[in-house]
C-alpha positions in Angstrom: -1.6 12.9 -45.4 -1.1 16.7 -45.3 0.7 18.0 -42.3 -2.5 19.8 -41.1 -4.4 16.5 -41.1 -1.6 14.7 -39.3 -1.5 17.5 -36.7 -5.3 17.2 -36.1 -5.1 13.5 -35.7 -2.3 13.9 -33.2 -4.3 16.3 -31.1 -7.3 13.9 -31.2 -5.2 11.0 -30.1 -3.5 12.9 -27.3 -6.9 14.2 -26.1 -8.2 10.6 -26.0 -5.2 9.5 -24.0 -5.5 12.4 -21.6 -9.2 11.6 -21.0 -9.2 7.8 -20.8 -5.9 7.1 -19.2 -6.7 8.9 -15.8 -10.0 7.0 -15.7 -8.2 3.7 -16.1 -5.6 4.7 -13.5 -8.4 5.6 -11.0 -9.7 2.1 -11.4 -6.3 0.5 -11.2 -5.6 2.4 -8.0 -8.2 0.3 -6.2 -6.7 -3.0 -7.3 -4.8 -5.1 -4.8 -1.5 -5.1 -6.6 -1.4 -1.3 -6.9 -2.5 -0.9 -3.4 0.2 -3.2 -2.1 2.8 -1.3 -4.1 1.6 2.0 -2.6 1.8 0.6 0.9 5.3 -0.6 0.2 6.4 2.9 -0.8 4.5 4.5 2.1 6.2 2.2 4.7 9.7 2.9 3.3 9.2 6.6 3.2 7.8 6.7 6.8 11.0 5.0 8.0 13.1 7.8 6.7 11.8 10.1 9.5 11.0 8.0 12.6 10.0 10.1 15.7 11.6 9.7 19.1 9.4 8.1 21.8 7.3 10.7 23.6 8.5 10.6 27.3 5.1 11.7 28.4 3.5 8.4 27.5 3.9 5.0 29.2 2.1 1.6 29.1 0.9 -0.2 32.2 1.1 -3.7 30.9 -1.1 -6.6 31.8 1.8 -9.1 31.4 2.6 -12.7 32.3 4.1 -11.7 35.6 1.0 -9.8 36.6 -1.3 -12.7 35.7 1.0 -15.1 37.6 0.7 -12.9 40.7 -2.9 -11.7 40.5 -4.6 -14.8 39.0 -6.0 -15.7 35.6 -7.6 -13.3 33.3 -10.2 -11.8 33.4 -9.5 -10.2 36.8 -12.1 -8.8 39.2 -12.8 -5.2 38.3 -11.8 -4.2 41.8 -8.2 -4.6 40.8 -8.6 -1.7 38.3 -10.1 0.4 41.2 -7.1 -0.5 43.4 -4.8 0.5 40.5 -6.4 3.9 40.2 -6.2 4.4 44.0 -2.5 3.8 43.7 -2.1 6.1 40.8 -4.1 9.0 42.2 -1.4 10.5 44.5 1.1 10.5 41.5 -1.3 12.7 39.5 -1.0 11.2 36.0 -2.2 13.4 33.2 -4.7 10.7 32.0 -5.3 7.0 32.2 -6.7 5.3 29.2 -8.0 1.7 29.5 -7.6 -0.4 26.4 -10.0 -2.8 28.1 -13.8 -3.1 27.5 -16.1 -2.6 30.4 -19.4 -3.0 28.7 -20.9 -5.6 31.0 -21.5 -5.2 34.8 -18.9 -6.8 37.1 -19.9 -10.1 38.8 -19.6 -8.3 42.1 -21.8 -5.2 42.0 -19.7 -3.2 44.4 -16.6 -3.5 42.1 -18.2 -1.2 39.6 -19.2 1.2 42.4 -15.6 1.1 43.7 -14.1 1.7 40.3 -16.4 4.6 39.5 -15.4 6.2 42.8 -11.7 5.7 42.0 -12.3 7.3 38.6 -13.3 10.6 40.3 -9.7 11.0 41.5 -8.0 10.3 38.2 -9.0 11.4 34.7 -9.9 8.0 33.1 -10.9 7.3 29.5 -12.9 4.3 28.6 -13.5 2.6 25.2 -16.7 1.6 23.6 -16.8 -1.8 22.0 -17.5 -2.3 18.3 -20.3 -4.9 17.7 -20.2 -5.9 14.0 -23.4 -6.5 12.0 -24.7 -10.0 11.8 -27.4 -11.7 9.8 -29.8 -11.4 12.8 -28.9 -7.7 13.3 -27.8 -6.2 10.0 -26.3 -3.0 11.4 -23.1 -2.4 13.3 -23.1 -0.6 16.6 -21.0 0.5 19.5 -21.6 -0.9 23.0 -21.0 1.7 25.7 -19.3 1.0 29.1 -21.4 0.2 32.1 -23.5 3.4 32.8 -22.0 3.9 36.3 -18.5 3.9 34.8 -19.4 5.9 31.7 -20.7 8.7 33.9 -17.5 8.8 36.0 -15.2 8.7 33.0 -13.4 11.8 31.7 -14.1 10.6 28.2 -15.6 7.7 26.2 -14.6 6.9 22.7 -13.8 4.2 20.1 -10.5 2.3 19.7 -11.1 0.8 16.3 -7.9 0.4 14.2 -8.0 0.2 10.4 -6.4 -2.8 8.9 -5.0 -2.4 5.3 -5.1 -5.0 2.5 -1.8 -6.5 3.7 -3.1 -7.1 7.2 -1.1 -4.2 8.9 -2.5 -1.3 11.0 -1.6 2.2 9.8 -4.7 4.4 10.2 -7.6 5.3 12.5 -10.8 7.3 12.0 -11.3 10.3 14.2 -15.0 9.6 14.2 -17.1 6.5 13.6 -20.7 5.5 14.2 -24.1 5.2 12.6 -26.6 7.8 11.5 -27.6 8.6 15.1 -24.2 9.1 16.7 -20.5 9.7 15.7 -18.1 8.5 18.4 -14.7 10.2 18.6 -11.5 8.2 18.7 -10.6 7.7 22.4 -6.9 8.6 21.8 -8.0 12.0 20.5 -9.8 12.7 23.7 -6.7 11.6 25.7 -4.4 13.8 23.6 -6.7 16.8 24.3 -5.5 16.6 27.9 -2.3 18.1 26.5 -4.0 21.0 25.0 -4.8 19.6 21.6 -7.8 21.3 19.9 -10.3 18.7 18.8 -11.2 19.1 15.1 -14.1 21.5 14.4 -15.0 19.5 11.3 -15.0 15.8 10.8 -13.9 15.6 7.2 -15.6 13.9 4.3 -17.6 10.8 5.5 -17.1 7.4 4.1 -20.1 5.1 4.4 -20.3 1.3 4.3 -23.1 -0.7 2.9 -24.5 -1.3 6.4 -24.8 2.4 7.0 -21.6 2.7 9.2 -20.0 6.0 8.8 -16.3 6.9 9.2 -14.8 10.4 9.2 -11.4 12.0 9.6 -9.1 9.1 8.7 -5.5 9.8 9.7 -2.2 7.9 9.7 0.8 8.1 12.1 4.4 7.2 12.2 5.6 4.4 14.5 8.4 5.4 17.0 9.9 1.9 16.9 9.2 -1.8 17.5 7.0 -3.2 20.3 8.1 -2.1 23.8 9.6 1.1 22.5 7.5 2.9 25.1 8.2 2.3 28.8 6.2 -0.7 29.9 5.4 -0.8 33.6 4.1 -4.1 34.9 0.5 -3.8 36.2 1.4 -5.7 39.4 4.4 -3.5 40.1 2.3 -0.3 39.8 -0.5 -1.9 41.9 2.0 -2.8 44.7 3.6 0.6 44.8 6.9 -0.6 43.4 7.0 2.1 40.6 8.3 5.5 41.8 5.7 8.3 41.6 7.9 10.4 39.3 7.6 7.7 36.6 3.8 8.2 36.8 3.4 11.9 37.4 1.9 14.0 34.6 2.2 11.1 32.2 -0.4 9.6 29.9 -0.8 6.0 31.1 -2.3 3.4 28.8 -3.5 0.2 30.5 -3.8 -2.9 28.3 -2.5 -6.4 27.6 1.1 -6.9 26.3 2.6 -9.7 24.2 3.7 -12.1 26.9 0.2 -12.2 28.5 -0.8 -14.4 25.5 -4.2 -12.7 25.5 -4.2 -12.2 21.8 -4.2 -8.5 21.3 -1.1 -8.2 19.1 -1.4 -6.6 15.7 0.8 -6.4 12.6 2.4 -3.1 12.0 3.8 -1.8 8.7 7.5 -1.5 9.5 8.9 -4.7 8.0 12.0 -4.7 10.1 9.9 -4.9 13.2 9.9 -8.6 13.3 7.3 -9.0 16.1 3.7 -7.8 16.1 2.8 -4.9 18.4 0.2 -4.9 21.3 -2.8 -2.9 20.5 -2.2 -0.7 23.5 1.1 0.4 22.1 -0.3 1.1 18.7 -2.6 3.6 20.5 0.4 5.1 22.2 2.0 5.8 18.8 -1.3 7.3 17.5 -1.7 9.5 20.7 1.9 10.7 20.3 1.2 11.8 16.7 -1.9 13.6 17.8 -0.2 15.4 20.7 2.6 16.5 18.4 0.3 17.6 15.6 2.0 15.2 13.2 -0.8 13.0 11.9 -0.8 12.0 8.3 -3.7 13.1 6.0 -5.1 11.2 3.0 -6.5 13.6 0.4 -9.4 12.2 -1.6 -11.8 13.4 -4.3 -10.6 16.1 -6.7 -7.2 16.3 -5.1 -6.5 12.6 -5.6 -7.9 12.8 -9.1 -5.7 15.7 -10.0 -2.7 14.0 -8.5 -3.2 11.1 -10.9 -4.2 13.1 -14.0 -2.0 16.2 -14.1 1.3 14.4 -14.5 -0.1 12.5 -17.5 -1.4 15.7 -19.0 1.9 17.5 -18.4 4.0 14.7 -20.0 1.8 14.7 -23.1 2.0 18.4 -23.5 5.8 18.3 -23.1 6.0 15.5 -25.7 3.9 17.5 -28.1 6.1 20.6 -27.6 9.4 18.9 -28.0 8.8 15.4 -29.5 12.5 14.7 -29.8 12.9 14.9 -26.0 10.0 12.6 -25.2 12.2 10.1 -23.2 13.7 13.0 -21.2 10.2 14.3 -20.3 9.0 10.9 -19.2 12.0 10.2 -17.0 11.9 13.7 -15.6 8.2 13.6 -14.8 8.7 10.2 -13.1 11.4 11.7 -10.9 9.4 14.9 -10.1 6.3 12.8 -9.2 8.2 10.5 -6.8 10.0 13.5 -5.3 6.8 15.4 -4.9 5.2 12.4 -3.1 8.2 12.1 -0.8 8.2 15.9 0.0 4.5 16.0 0.7 4.7 13.2 3.2 7.9 14.5 4.9 7.0 18.2 5.2 3.2 18.5 4.7 2.2 15.1 6.3 0.0 14.3 3.3 0.0 11.0 1.5 -0.7 10.9 -2.2 0.0 7.4 -3.5 2.5 7.5 -6.3 2.1 4.2 -8.2 -1.0 5.2 -10.3 0.5 8.5 -11.6 3.9 6.8 -12.2 2.1 4.1 -14.2 0.2 6.8 -16.1 3.4 8.7 -17.0 5.1 5.6 -18.2 2.0 4.5 -20.2 1.5 8.0 -21.7 5.2 7.9 -22.8 4.9 4.5 -24.3 1.7 5.4 -26.2 3.3 8.6 -27.5 6.4 6.7 -28.7 4.2 4.0 -30.3 2.1 6.7 -32.0 5.2 8.4 -33.3 6.7 5.2 -34.6 3.4 4.3 -36.5 3.3 7.8 -37.9 6.9 7.5 -39.1 6.2 4.2 -40.9 3.1 5.7 -42.6 4.8 8.9 -43.7 8.5 8.2 -44.2 10.6 11.2 -44.9 12.4 11.3 -48.3 
């Protein structure tokens, strides 16, 4: 074949690879194996820069000792009112309950007492996610008791996103149906420190049942369970915790591991051998929000370009200097991995590297195979 024909065929073949390979990689990126590999890399990179624990955050734990002293769970809601009465003189910055109060207390005056106590301390209450069922095919949020919701400084969701490996890494800033988007409760709590709430909610993701999620963000974990100060509920209730340990702090009230109430979650750091209580997962998320160090997850055109451009570049380089194809492939692999690491470390953006790495390697293999076939068909004399 004349050189001109061989050159034309080369261009056509490279164009087909450049067009079809990114499409295949986009499909592969959603497969479990590739997702798990990306999560593995993500976890390892996050561990390279672990934040120090925010001293302005503490957990008031519903622990085994508190249950032994105050009786079996669930407690009368009047105990939460007594806790807030005890906290009020210490002037905490905010109190977030990781406890659902969506049904009225058995004793009607308990809700009234709790609402009165909430006027003296800024209290944030969660809504409860009620998943869709066959009888009711649409998910919804259940709000706290109206008396308590009116007295709260803020009401929001506490849904945590579970990845394919069963670990919690992300939260949506907003969730809800077509009628209402509910903000993440930790975001409202962090706003007590001067955080500006986002003016836009980001690109919405919608499930088949109409549930909408916006503003997904990730966060680094400061350490294993109990990295944050854990103050026993009963100690705070009885005034055995000095006021200076409570003053101007964000206090998160929730169950801890030894309560055996089943609110522990898997977290991504593999060296953290024990699961983490949900209340402490929220402490990590609030710390990231307060520090402005949440992790973003670009989608759409940015994600597509991240996958396709390295493939295109390596093909162009191979066409330019065919004899250095192996160097271009190895170099592009290194640049892509380094770029992924730098974006996460300094820009707090996560662009999964496995699909583009696979694309670069595949493009290099296809180029080498095509060159070998061409050499066999047209040997030099």
